Structures are given as C-alpha cells and as structure tokens.
N, C-alpha and C positions, 0 to 999 in steps of 0.2 A: 669549488663546490657551489652549484647554483642555489640561491637562497631565495625563500618566498615568504610572504606575510602569513600564508596559510597554504597547506597541502591538503588537499580533498581526496581522500581514497575512496573511490567508487563514483561512477558517472550515471546512477539512477537518478529518480526524481528528487530525492532528498539531496544528494551531493551536487547535482547540476543546479539546483535550486540555490543552494549555499553558495556556489562558485559565481553565480550570476550575480547575486546581491552583493557579495564582496567586491568583486571586480567592478561593479557599477560605483562602489563607494571610493574606488581608486586604489584598492590594494592589489597587490601581485599574488596571483592565485595559480597553483598548479592542481590539475585534474590527473589522477592516476587511475586508470580503468584496465583490468587484466584482460577484458575481452577486446576485440576488434570491433570498433563502431561502424555503422550501426549493427546491434546485435539482437538476436531474437530473445525475448523474455517470456516466459509462461505466466499470462496473466490475463483475466477476463477483459481488463481494459475499461471498467466503467469509471469516469471521472467526473467530480461535481464541478459544475460552472463556478462556483466559489473562488477556485484558484485564480481566476481570471483578475480578480481585485488585488492580488499580491504581486503582480507583474504589470509592466508597460508595454508589453508587445501582445500581440494577436495570436491566439492558438488555433485560429481557424484552418490554417494550412494542414494541420496534424489531426483535425476531428474527423475520424473515418465515418462515424454516423451519429445522428442525434435521435434518441429515442423518446417517444412521448406517450407510450403505453406499457404497462407490466401485465404479464400474463402467469397465473399461478395454477399449477395442479396438484392433485394428491394421487399418487400412484397412477399418473397419466390419465385420471378420469376427468370429470367435468371440468373445463376450465373457467377460472375467474379472470376477467380483464378489467383494468382499471386504467383511467386516463391520469396521465401525469400531469400537473399544472406546470412544471419547470422541466424542460428537456434535459436529459442527461447525456453527457458526451460519452461515446465510445471510441477508444483509440487503439493503436496498435503500438506496443511498447518499443520497438525497435524504432519507429517514426517518432514518437512523443519524447522518448528520453534524448535521442539524438538532436531533436530541434531544440530542447532546452540547453542541452551543451552548446550548440552553435550560437544561441543567443549569450551564453556566458563567454565564449571566444569573441564575439563582436564586441564585448566590453573589455576585452583584453585577458582573459584567462587563458592559460596555456594548458593544452591537453596531450598526454601521452597514453595512447590506447594501446592494446596488445602488451600492456606492460604489468607484471604482477609484482606486488609488494612482497619482498622476502623477509623484511625485518625492520624493526624501528628501534631507536634508542634516544633517549633524552641526554643531550651532551651540551653543557655550558649554556643553558638557557634555551635551547632550540630541539626540535625533533629532527633527527637524522634518519631519513627513509631510503631503505635499499631496495632495488628491484633486480628482476631477473636478467636484466640487460647488463648487469655489473655497475650500474650508475648509483650515486647516492645524491639525494636532494635535501636541502636543510629548509626547514620551516619554522617560523617561530610559533605557530599555532597549527593543530591538525584536527581534521574532522573526520571519523571514521563512519563512513556510509556505504560500507562493502556488504551490506546484507545481514541477514540473520546467521549465515553460515561462514561469514568472513571471519579472518583470523584477528583483525585489527582489535576488537574489543578485548580479546584476551590479553593480545600483547600490551595493550593499555593498563592492564591491571584489573579490568572488570570480570572476575572469575566467574561469578554466580548471578547472572542477570536473572531477573524476574521474568520468565515468559512461559507461555503454554504452547508447545509444539503441535500444530495442527498440519494437515497434508492435503495437497490437491493434485489432481491428474487433469490434464487439458489436451484436447486437440484442436487444430486450426484448419479445418477443411475451406477450400476456396471454392467459389462459384457463384452463381446468381442467388440472391437472397430475396426471398419472399417476405412481405410484411416487414421490411427492414426497419420499421418505427417501433417494433415490439421486442422488448427484453422478457425473456422465459426463465422461469424458476419452477423446479420440480422438487417437492418436499417428502414425498412418501417412499422413494426408491432407496433412500440411503438414511440409515439410523445415525444421528448426532450430526447432520449435515444436510447439504442439498445438492442438487444438479441444475446446471444453468445453461443458458444459451445466449450468449451477447452477439448481436448482429454487427457486422463491419460492412463498409462498402463493398467488398468483394468476397464475402464468406462470412463464417462463424467462428466464435471461440466457444467451444462446447466443453464442459468440465464437470467435475464432482469434487467436493471437499469435505473433510471432517473438521467440525470446528468445536467439538467436545472430545474429550478423551474417551477413546475405547480400544478395543484390541484389534480392529480391522487392519488390513495390509493394503499396500497399494495395489495389489491385484483384486481386492475387493472393490476398491474404488473404480475400477475398469467397468465391471459390469453393469452398473447402474447408468454409467455415462454412455456406453455403447446402447444400451437399451433406449435412453432418451434420444440419442442421435438418430436412431432409426425413425422417429417421429418426424424429423425432418428431412427424411430421405437421404440421410448420410450414413455410409458404412464405416461405424466408428472403429469396428474391428481392424479395418485395413489401414486406418490413418496413423501416422506416427504420434506417439504419445510423450508427452511432456510431464513429468512429476516434479513436484517440488515442495519443500517444507515451508510452512508460515508461521512466523513468530508472533503471536498473538500478546495483546497486553495482559499481563496478569499481577498487576501492581506497580505503584509509583516506585521509582527508583533514582539512584544517583546517576545521572548522565554525563557529568564533568570530571575531569581529572586534571593533571598539571598541564595547562596549556593545550587541552584536547576535549573534544566533546564527540558523543555518540548521536547519530542521526538516522532517521528512516527504520528499516527493519532491524539494523544493528542496536536501535533503541528499543525494539519491541513494542511498536506502536500500532499495530494492526488491530482493527476494531473486532472484539471477541464475539460480537452477534452477528454483523453482516460480513466480516472478513475485508472490509475496505481498508486498503492499504496506501493507495496513492495520495489522496488529500492529507491524511495524517503525516505522511512521510514528507511531503512537500512542506507542509507546517513547520515540521521540524528543522528543514533545510533553511527556510526563512528566518526562523527565531535564531538558529546557529549562526547564520550570518550577521545578525543584529548583535549577538552577544560578543562575537569574537571582534567585530568592527569596535564595539565599545572597549574591549580589553586592548586593543590596538593603540586605542587613544587614552589609554591609562586607567581605566576603571577596573579596579582590582577585584571587585566581587561579580564581575560580569558573567563569568562561567558558571557560578553558583547560581546567579539568577535565570540562567538557562534552564537548569534542572527545575528550579521552582516554577518558571512559566509554563513548561511543558506539564507538570503535574497540575497547575492551575487550568490550563486551556484544554488538555486531553485527559489527564488522570481522572478527574471526577466524572466526566463522560463515559471513560472506558470503565469504571466501577459499575456504573449503571448498567451499561452494555452486558458486561458479564453476568450481572444478576438477571437481567432479561433473557439471555442465552441459556442460563441455567434453568430457568423457568420453563422456557419454551421447548427445550430439548426432553424435559422431565416426562412430558406427554405431548409428543409433537402434533398427533392427528387432532387432538382436542385444541391445541394451541392454534393450529392452522385454521380449524372451523371458526373459533372464537375471534381470532385476529385477522388472519390474512385474508379472509373472505370479505372483510369491511373495508369500503373504499377509504372511510376516514382514517384506518390504521395505515394504509400505504401512503395516504397523503401526509400522514405524520412522519413516517420513516423517511419519505422523500424530503422532507424539509431538513430531518436530522442529516441525511446525506449531503444536502446542499448547504448546510451550515444556517439555516434559516430559523432553526429550532434545537434546543438541547434535549438530549434524553431525559433530563430532569423535568423539562416541561411536559413530557408525554408520559413519564413514568407512571404516575398515579392512575391515569385514566387506562392505560395498558394493562396494569398489573390488576385492577378493579374488573376489567373485562376478561382477562385471562382467568381469574379466580371465579368468576360467574360461570365460564365454559367448563371449568375442571369440576364445579359442584354439581352443575346441571346433569 
C-alpha cells in the first residue's frame, strides 16, 4: 500500500497550497482530486496580491486581468467610480488552481486527479484513504480541502461545523471586454446580496450572490444577474449558469482531529461580508502545511496550534465582517449611500482585501458613518 507523509484531498487553492509547502519541506505528499484537472470552478476570481508573499514563484502567468477601478450602482442608477490604489488580480480558477498544483508537483507532490475518495479509516496510526479506482493509500496525516460540500469533514468526525450557507449563480460569457480595468458591483437588484461583473482578459464573470439568510431560491438569483448582464451587452438568459453554495464563516471552531486538519471552504472560512474565499483558503493551506510539518517533526501540539492560529488570524476578522454584513444588509440603500459612495470606504475595504488593513482598524469609523446615515 503506497504510504505518504500527508494525503491532501482536494486540489483547490487550500489543498494545492498545502501540498506545495509540505512538498517544499521535503515531505512525501499525495493530492487526490475527484475532477479531471484543469476543471472549471464557479468563482468571480478576485484575488489579493498579498498571496504572492506566501510563495516563492510568480503568479503572473495566471493573472487574467488586473483591475484598478471599482464601479458601484444602486438599481442600475448613477454609477460611482473609485480608483483603487492597489490593483486586484482577476483569475480563472481552472488556470489558477492548476498552476498551484503544478508548482506542488514540481516540488515532488504526486497528483491523482479524476480520483474520488470513497472512504477513510484511521488504522495503526495512519489514515487509509480509499478511492473509486479500488486503490487505498496510506498517509500519516490528512488534510480535508474538498470544499464545503465535500464528505471528508463528516468522515473525520466534524458533524456540526459552524457555517452560514450562502448561494451564488454565475455565467462566464466570452468576448471582447471594454474597460477591462474596472470591476463592477450592483447592490439594489438583490436583497441580502449583490450582483457583480469581474472582467477577465477574454470575457466576464457575471454573477449574483446571497450572503445573508433569506428565503430566495436559485431561480430568484438568476433574474437580477440577467438584468445586470444586459447592461454589458450580454444575453444572460442564454448563457450556461453555474450555481454553487458558499460556506461563510459563522464562528470559530475546532479544525483539527487525530492526525488531520480542515482547510479552505471545508473549514468554512469565506468572508461573510465580501464573500472573499480565495485568500483565506490559501492562508489555511499555508498554515496547515506549517502545522503538519511541525507534527511530522515531533511537535505534539502542532495540530491544535493550527486551530488556534486560524482563530487568531481569521476568526477575529470574520467576526467583525459578520457584524458589518448584518448592519449593511439591515438597511442596504442607506448603507450604500452612507458608505460605498465614499472613496475612503472603498480604499479601506481594498486594504482589508489586500491584507494591509484589519477590519478592526476600520470598524469604528465605518460603524460611525453607517449610524449617521441611518439616523439622517
């Protein structure tokens, strides 16, 4: 039976990042991915340039576009455009995820894609991982990075993860992009969420998402997205639609168990205000690799330390993001007018997105501005 230091289930940003860093440390790593790579992944594809500091390779080959302006509207009315001091990367997830996997393979990681995990068992100090091909692999440690809907967390004993399930629907029309340096947001067409248009070098990612609980269905998400797409000359009704759940952070939780960790959306780390998932997922992958590397070197508290690290570096921020989201969506039109029409607010949110600023740093000022808008 093939044996590895760590088996990573899932080849998204979290799993691929963990595999890269573990392999770079010299550990034997196996990545199991149920889809054939590269694979399409519904996602707006906005990425903070901060992630470059966590790797020693260049992401330039898979940056589809860099946006330098943000454009907001309320019910397709007068637009507010604001310069971004730091360009934001736009990526296509099939290219982006595959690229990190390839960097991990260059460091020695093994990949088995088109390979679905069908079961796991902890036997004599190791995880035995079975697949749909009738193979069983053995790993001293395991990382569950198979997404919010993946079965690994449950199989590992995480029965009741804290999460708020949101939803999104997206289309990916191809074609010539006008003003490709502008990222677009519409806040008035969809209650408890927003509609977006993220430009790529050869088309758009246009989508709508609900990020606070309500009773709308996937069908209700389509109508505002189609209406918004029309503003860009896109027939959204005829485009193929991709729906997916989003596992928003909803409280700190234990992310470790016997010789295993949760990472990425399996750890429910999507920002509850902005729905940003790529940067926090990559962070969990990087930190998971650090923790398992320490454990392989004999540090008995390393996995518990991972849970503490994610709570310290993400949990406190996500708690504030959740408070801001609750306040914003309680009165979205007034919130939009009081906050998003202000260039300083966009610059602050950009700095949060890029990791230059913490939510705690901007919370007091944002809540004061929001309170003033609600009272007026």
